[in-house]
C-alpha positions as CSV (number, residue, x, y, z in Angstrom):
1,M,84.7,-32.6,-8.6
2,P,86.0,-30.8,-5.4
3,E,83.7,-31.5,-2.5
4,F,81.7,-28.6,-1.2
5,L,83.6,-25.7,-2.9
6,K,81.2,-23.2,-1.3
7,L,78.3,-23.8,0.9
8,L,75.3,-21.7,-0.1
9,P,72.5,-20.7,2.3
10,P,69.4,-22.6,1.5
11,A,67.5,-19.6,0.2
12,A,70.3,-18.6,-2.1
13,A,70.7,-22.2,-3.3
14,L,67.0,-22.4,-4.1
15,Q,67.0,-19.1,-5.9
16,R,69.9,-20.2,-8.1
17,F,68.2,-23.5,-8.9
18,L,64.8,-21.9,-9.8
19,Q,66.3,-19.1,-11.8
20,A,68.2,-21.6,-14.0
21,L,64.9,-23.5,-14.9
22,P,63.5,-22.7,-18.4
23,D,60.3,-20.8,-18.6
24,D,58.7,-23.5,-20.6
25,L,59.4,-26.3,-18.1
26,Q,55.8,-27.3,-18.3
27,T,54.2,-27.1,-21.7
28,Q,52.1,-30.3,-22.2
29,S,48.5,-30.6,-21.1
30,E,45.5,-32.9,-21.4
31,R,41.8,-32.8,-21.0
32,V,40.3,-34.6,-18.0
33,K,36.9,-34.8,-16.3
34,T,36.6,-32.0,-13.8
35,Q,35.6,-34.5,-11.1
36,D,38.9,-36.2,-11.5
37,A,41.1,-33.1,-11.5
38,L,41.7,-32.7,-7.8
39,G,45.3,-31.5,-7.1
40,R,46.0,-30.8,-10.8
41,A,47.0,-27.4,-12.3
42,L,44.7,-25.7,-14.7
43,A,46.4,-25.3,-18.1
44,E,44.0,-22.7,-19.4
45,A,41.7,-20.1,-17.8
46,V,38.0,-21.0,-17.4
47,T,35.3,-18.4,-18.1
48,A,31.8,-18.8,-16.7
49,P,29.4,-19.9,-19.4
50,S,26.5,-18.6,-17.4
51,P,25.8,-16.5,-14.2
52,L,25.9,-18.1,-10.8
53,P,23.4,-18.1,-9.2
54,P,21.4,-18.3,-12.4
55,F,18.3,-16.7,-10.7
56,R,17.5,-14.8,-7.6
57,R,17.5,-17.2,-4.6
58,S,16.4,-17.1,-1.0
59,T,19.1,-17.7,1.7
60,V,16.5,-18.6,4.4
61,D,13.2,-20.3,4.9
62,G,10.5,-17.6,5.1
63,Y,8.4,-15.2,3.1
64,A,9.3,-13.3,0.0
65,V,8.0,-9.7,0.3
66,R,8.3,-6.2,-0.9
67,A,10.6,-4.5,1.6
68,E,8.5,-1.4,1.7
69,D,5.5,-3.4,2.9
70,T,7.4,-4.3,6.1
71,F,8.7,-0.9,7.1
72,G,8.0,-0.2,10.8
73,A,7.0,-3.8,11.5
74,S,7.9,-5.0,15.1
75,A,6.8,-7.5,17.7
76,S,4.6,-4.8,19.3
77,Q,3.3,-3.5,16.0
78,P,3.3,-6.3,13.4
79,A,2.7,-5.9,9.7
80,Y,0.1,-8.1,8.1
81,L,0.4,-9.4,4.5
82,K,-1.7,-11.6,2.4
83,R,-0.1,-15.0,1.6
84,I,-0.8,-15.8,-2.0
85,G,1.1,-19.1,-2.5
86,E,4.4,-21.0,-2.3
87,V,7.4,-21.4,-4.5
88,Q,8.2,-25.1,-4.7
89,M,11.8,-26.1,-4.5
90,G,13.2,-26.9,-7.9
91,R,10.4,-25.1,-9.7
92,A,10.2,-21.7,-11.3
93,A,8.4,-19.0,-9.4
94,D,5.2,-18.4,-11.4
95,L,3.8,-15.8,-9.0
96,A,4.2,-12.1,-9.0
97,L,3.8,-10.0,-5.9
98,R,1.8,-6.9,-5.6
99,A,1.5,-4.5,-2.7
100,G,0.6,-6.1,0.6
101,E,1.3,-9.7,-0.5
102,A,3.8,-12.4,0.5
103,V,4.9,-15.8,-0.9
104,T,6.3,-18.7,1.1
105,V,9.9,-19.6,-0.1
106,H,12.5,-22.1,1.1
107,T,16.3,-21.8,1.4
108,G,17.7,-21.9,-2.1
109,G,14.4,-21.4,-3.7
110,M,13.6,-18.9,-6.5
111,I,12.4,-15.4,-5.5
112,P,9.2,-14.4,-7.4
113,D,8.9,-11.2,-9.4
114,G,7.9,-8.2,-7.4
115,A,9.7,-9.3,-4.3
116,D,13.0,-7.8,-3.2
117,A,13.5,-9.3,0.3
118,V,12.8,-12.3,2.4
119,V,11.6,-12.3,6.0
120,M,12.9,-15.2,8.1
121,L,10.3,-17.7,9.2
122,E,11.3,-17.1,12.8
123,D,10.3,-13.5,12.5
124,T,6.7,-14.3,11.4
125,Q,3.6,-15.8,12.7
126,S,0.8,-17.5,10.7
127,V,-2.5,-15.7,11.5
128,A,-4.6,-17.6,9.0
129,Q,-4.2,-19.8,6.0
130,D,-3.9,-16.7,3.7
131,E,-2.4,-14.2,6.1
132,V,1.0,-13.8,7.7
133,E,2.1,-11.6,10.6
134,L,5.6,-10.0,10.3
135,L,7.4,-9.2,13.6
136,K,10.4,-7.5,12.0
137,A,11.0,-5.2,9.1
138,A,13.2,-6.3,6.1
139,A,15.5,-4.2,4.0
140,A,15.6,-4.4,0.2
141,G,18.0,-7.3,-0.7
142,Q,17.8,-8.9,2.7
143,N,18.2,-12.7,2.6
144,V,18.3,-12.6,-1.2
145,L,21.1,-13.8,-3.5
146,L,21.1,-11.9,-6.8
147,A,21.5,-13.6,-10.2
148,G,25.2,-13.5,-11.0
149,E,26.2,-12.3,-7.5
150,D,28.8,-15.1,-7.2
151,V,29.9,-15.2,-10.9
152,K,28.9,-13.2,-13.9
153,A,28.6,-14.8,-17.3
154,G,31.9,-14.4,-19.3
155,E,33.9,-13.8,-16.1
156,V,37.3,-15.6,-15.7
157,V,36.6,-17.7,-12.6
158,I,39.9,-19.6,-12.4
159,G,43.1,-18.6,-14.0
160,A,45.7,-20.8,-15.7
161,G,48.2,-22.3,-13.3
162,S,45.8,-22.5,-10.4
163,L,45.7,-25.5,-8.1
164,L,42.4,-27.3,-8.3
165,R,41.2,-27.9,-4.8
166,A,37.8,-29.2,-3.6
167,Q,36.2,-25.8,-3.9
168,E,37.4,-25.2,-7.5
169,I,36.0,-28.6,-8.5
170,G,32.7,-27.7,-6.9
171,G,32.6,-24.3,-8.5
172,L,33.4,-25.6,-12.0
173,L,30.7,-28.3,-11.7
174,A,28.2,-25.7,-10.5
175,L,28.8,-23.9,-13.8
176,G,28.3,-27.1,-15.8
177,V,32.1,-27.2,-16.7
178,T,32.5,-31.0,-16.7
179,E,35.8,-31.2,-18.6
180,I,38.9,-29.0,-18.3
181,R,42.5,-28.8,-19.6
182,V,45.2,-29.5,-17.0
183,A,48.9,-29.7,-17.1
184,M,50.4,-33.1,-17.6
185,Q,51.7,-34.8,-14.5
186,P,55.5,-34.9,-14.7
187,R,57.4,-38.2,-14.3
188,V,60.0,-38.1,-11.5
189,A,62.8,-40.7,-11.6
190,I,64.0,-41.8,-8.2
191,L,67.4,-43.6,-7.8
192,S,68.6,-45.0,-4.5
193,T,72.3,-45.7,-4.3
194,G,74.5,-47.6,-1.9
195,D,76.2,-51.0,-1.7
196,E,74.6,-51.4,1.8
197,V,71.0,-50.8,0.6
198,V,68.6,-53.7,0.0
199,P,64.9,-53.8,-0.9
200,P,62.4,-53.5,1.9
201,E,61.2,-57.1,1.6
202,A,64.8,-58.4,2.0
203,E,66.2,-59.5,5.4
204,P,69.3,-57.3,5.8
205,E,72.5,-59.0,6.6
206,A,75.2,-57.4,8.8
207,G,76.1,-54.0,7.5
208,Q,73.0,-53.7,5.3
209,V,69.9,-51.5,5.6
210,R,66.5,-51.5,3.9
211,D,65.8,-48.9,1.2
212,V,63.8,-46.1,2.8
213,N,64.5,-43.2,0.4
214,S,62.9,-44.6,-2.7
215,Y,59.6,-44.9,-0.9
216,T,59.6,-41.7,1.2
217,L,60.6,-39.7,-1.9
218,S,58.0,-41.5,-4.0
219,A,55.3,-40.6,-1.5
220,L,56.4,-37.0,-1.4
221,V,56.4,-36.8,-5.2
222,E,53.0,-38.5,-5.4
223,R,51.5,-36.2,-2.7
224,A,52.7,-33.2,-4.7
225,G,50.8,-34.4,-7.8
226,A,53.6,-35.9,-9.9
227,I,54.3,-39.5,-10.9
228,P,57.2,-41.2,-9.2
229,I,59.1,-43.9,-11.1
230,R,61.5,-45.9,-9.0
231,Y,64.7,-47.1,-10.8
232,G,65.8,-49.5,-8.1
233,I,68.9,-49.6,-6.0
234,I,72.1,-48.7,-7.8
235,P,75.5,-49.8,-6.4
236,D,78.3,-47.3,-5.6
237,E,79.9,-47.9,-9.0
238,L,80.5,-45.2,-11.5
239,D,79.4,-47.2,-14.6
240,A,76.2,-48.5,-12.9
241,L,75.1,-45.1,-11.7
242,R,76.0,-43.5,-15.0
243,A,73.9,-46.0,-17.0
244,A,70.9,-45.7,-14.6
245,A,71.1,-41.9,-14.4
246,R,71.2,-41.6,-18.2
247,K,68.2,-43.8,-18.6
248,A,66.3,-41.9,-16.0
249,H,67.3,-38.6,-17.5
250,A,66.0,-39.6,-20.9
251,E,62.7,-40.9,-19.6
252,S,61.7,-38.4,-17.0
253,E,61.0,-34.7,-16.4
254,M,63.0,-34.7,-13.1
255,V,65.6,-36.9,-11.6
256,L,66.2,-37.5,-7.8
257,I,69.3,-39.4,-6.7
258,A,69.6,-40.4,-3.1
259,A,73.3,-40.8,-2.7
260,G,75.3,-42.8,-0.2
261,S,76.8,-41.2,2.8
262,S,80.4,-41.6,2.0
263,V,82.5,-38.9,0.4
264,S,83.4,-41.1,-2.5
265,A,79.7,-41.9,-3.1
266,R,78.9,-38.1,-3.2
267,D,81.8,-37.5,-5.6
268,I,80.5,-40.2,-8.0
269,T,77.0,-38.7,-7.9
270,A,78.2,-35.2,-8.6
271,D,80.4,-36.4,-11.5
272,V,77.6,-38.5,-13.0
273,I,75.1,-35.6,-12.8
274,Q,77.6,-33.2,-14.4
275,E,77.8,-35.6,-17.4
276,L,74.0,-35.6,-18.0
277,G,73.9,-32.3,-19.9
278,P,74.6,-28.5,-19.6
279,P,74.7,-26.4,-17.6
280,G,75.2,-29.3,-15.1
281,V,75.7,-28.8,-11.3
282,L,74.6,-25.4,-10.1
283,V,75.0,-26.0,-6.3
284,H,77.1,-28.6,-4.5
285,G,76.7,-28.2,-0.8
286,V,74.2,-26.2,1.2
287,A,74.7,-24.6,4.6
288,L,72.0,-26.8,6.1
289,R,71.6,-29.4,8.8
290,P,70.5,-32.0,8.0
291,G,71.2,-31.9,4.3
292,K,74.7,-30.4,3.7
293,P,75.7,-32.7,0.8
294,T,72.9,-31.5,-1.5
295,I,73.4,-31.3,-5.2
296,L,71.2,-29.1,-7.4
297,A,71.6,-29.3,-11.2
298,L,69.9,-28.6,-14.5
299,C,71.0,-31.0,-17.2
300,G,69.7,-30.5,-20.7
301,G,66.5,-28.9,-19.4
302,V,65.8,-31.6,-16.8
303,P,66.2,-30.6,-13.1
304,V,68.3,-33.1,-11.1
305,V,68.7,-33.2,-7.4
306,G,71.3,-35.2,-5.5
307,L,70.0,-35.9,-2.0
308,P,71.8,-37.1,1.1
309,G,71.5,-40.8,1.7
310,N,70.3,-40.4,5.3
311,P,66.4,-40.5,5.3
312,V,65.8,-37.5,7.5
313,S,68.3,-35.4,5.5
314,A,66.6,-36.6,2.3
315,M,63.2,-35.6,3.5
316,V,64.3,-32.2,4.7
317,V,66.1,-31.5,1.4
318,A,63.1,-32.7,-0.7
319,G,60.8,-30.3,1.1
320,L,63.1,-27.4,0.6
321,F,64.3,-28.0,-3.0
322,V,62.3,-30.7,-4.7
323,T,58.8,-29.5,-3.9
324,P,59.2,-26.0,-5.4
325,V,60.5,-27.4,-8.6
326,L,57.6,-29.9,-8.7
327,R,55.2,-26.9,-8.6
328,R,56.9,-25.5,-11.7
329,L,56.8,-28.9,-13.4
330,L,53.1,-29.3,-12.5
331,G,52.3,-26.0,-14.1
332,L,51.4,-24.2,-10.9
333,R,51.9,-20.5,-10.7
334,G,52.1,-18.1,-7.8
335,P,53.6,-18.7,-4.4
336,A,53.2,-21.9,-2.4
337,W,52.0,-21.1,1.1
338,P,53.4,-23.8,3.5
339,A,51.1,-25.2,6.2
340,T,52.5,-23.6,9.4
341,L,51.4,-22.8,12.9
342,T,52.9,-21.1,15.9
343,A,53.8,-22.9,19.1
344,T,55.9,-22.4,22.2
345,L,59.3,-24.2,22.2
346,A,59.2,-26.7,25.1
347,A,63.0,-26.9,25.7
348,N,66.3,-25.2,25.0
349,V,67.9,-26.2,21.7
350,A,71.5,-25.6,20.7
351,S,72.7,-24.9,17.2
352,V,75.9,-23.9,15.3
353,T,76.1,-20.6,13.6
354,G,76.7,-20.5,9.8
355,R,74.1,-23.1,8.8
356,E,70.3,-23.4,9.0
357,D,69.1,-26.2,11.3
358,Y,65.8,-27.9,10.9
359,L,64.6,-29.3,14.2
360,P,61.9,-32.0,14.2
361,V,59.2,-31.3,16.8
362,R,56.2,-33.0,18.2
363,L,53.1,-30.8,19.0
364,E,51.5,-31.1,22.4
365,M,48.6,-29.3,23.9
366,S,49.1,-27.9,27.4
367,P,47.1,-25.6,29.7
368,E,49.3,-22.7,28.5
369,G,48.7,-23.5,24.8
370,L,50.4,-25.4,22.0
371,L,53.9,-26.7,22.7
372,A,56.6,-27.7,20.2
373,Q,58.5,-30.6,21.9
374,P,61.9,-31.3,20.2
375,V,62.4,-34.8,18.8
376,Y,66.0,-35.6,19.0
377,G,67.7,-38.1,16.7
378,R,70.4,-38.4,14.0
379,S,69.7,-37.9,10.3
380,N,69.8,-41.6,9.6
381,L,67.0,-42.4,11.9
382,I,63.7,-42.3,10.0
383,F,61.5,-42.6,13.1
384,T,62.8,-39.2,14.2
385,L,60.4,-37.8,11.6
386,V,57.7,-40.4,12.2
387,R,57.5,-39.2,15.8
388,A,57.4,-35.5,14.7
389,D,54.6,-33.3,13.4
390,G,56.8,-30.7,11.7
391,L,60.1,-28.8,11.5
392,V,61.3,-25.7,13.2
393,R,63.8,-23.6,11.3
394,I,66.8,-22.3,13.3
395,P,68.3,-19.4,11.5
396,A,72.0,-19.6,10.4
397,E,73.0,-16.7,12.6
398,A,71.5,-18.2,15.8
399,T,73.3,-20.3,18.3
400,G,70.1,-22.0,19.3
401,L,66.6,-21.3,20.6
402,E,65.4,-20.9,24.1
403,K,62.7,-22.6,25.9
404,G,59.5,-20.5,25.9
405,E,60.3,-18.9,22.5
406,R,57.4,-18.6,20.0
407,V,58.4,-20.7,16.9
408,E,56.9,-21.4,13.6
409,V,56.3,-25.0,12.9
410,R,56.3,-26.1,9.3
411,L,53.9,-29.1,9.2
412,F,54.7,-32.2,7.3
């Protein structure tokens, strides 16, 4: 296959890749305990079986009152109400207020019938055991949560395809939803290639390097919510890579191949991917640094990505092209909002027009605010990223960025 027939801009390459994916990329689901569903995608919408809160509750410690009995109350002209009892926490309110009466309530406690407001304890004084002095008026509904104010019975509270975060887990359990249906976690095959690559536990000989990509990519896949499956180190031989790729393709929902850095190695990877199934290679080469020799493919319904062998390049490419596909495989719908923040660039940075550059930066706090300090290093130096907190995108049309510019930092 000809090398780099046409370099696409990253956005165009991603669009071509995503548009080629079938709509039913994620169809399988399973039931799990809600408490174990953190980071999963909801496979079917959840409706509230009951209202939340299930009863009227106080948001403060104080006295449940009829608001009209407090009108005009102030520190200089207090209102006096008869205290008729207390609503114990965790108990139903078995009292009913009449004109001129008040009931002690606690934060989260039930509001008794007849009351429509709560006066904070700090705005009262106890005159006698059965009398309370109000130093401030209360409006109807003040410091009161209404039944169903958060969620109404029958309301769709979380839609299908939603990411389940800590707050969704808490909300579902508050409704008594202890089991839910979530999308299955996809299996992602990871192949690391190269005659020079040896396992991390091995002592490299001259000309050899330890396998980094299998493990950084596995961590990225796992963090995204999928299941990484490492297929080991594959030599730069057509038959060996072909056999490993076919096995991985048959057993997984996505395949990642970290290819060697040589032109011949990239040619082998592209040829093997093309053989895995139609339509085959969609993009071969992206106007990106680091990450130019990226391969994006769809083979028989399985997305396949050929990543550069250099660790920094592989991580940048994975963030740009693998993570969005993983969202589809995980059953997540809607846009993914990357974690970003704005900082001031601490030094001039040069670039070359015609390609997007991704610059690793370290964040530092200064008297002037947050600084983005460039971390310089080649794409085969993994500790370039270890020393960095995020990446700054340099647009393809720019020749660089100037010290003092405000930049958006995409956090790792």
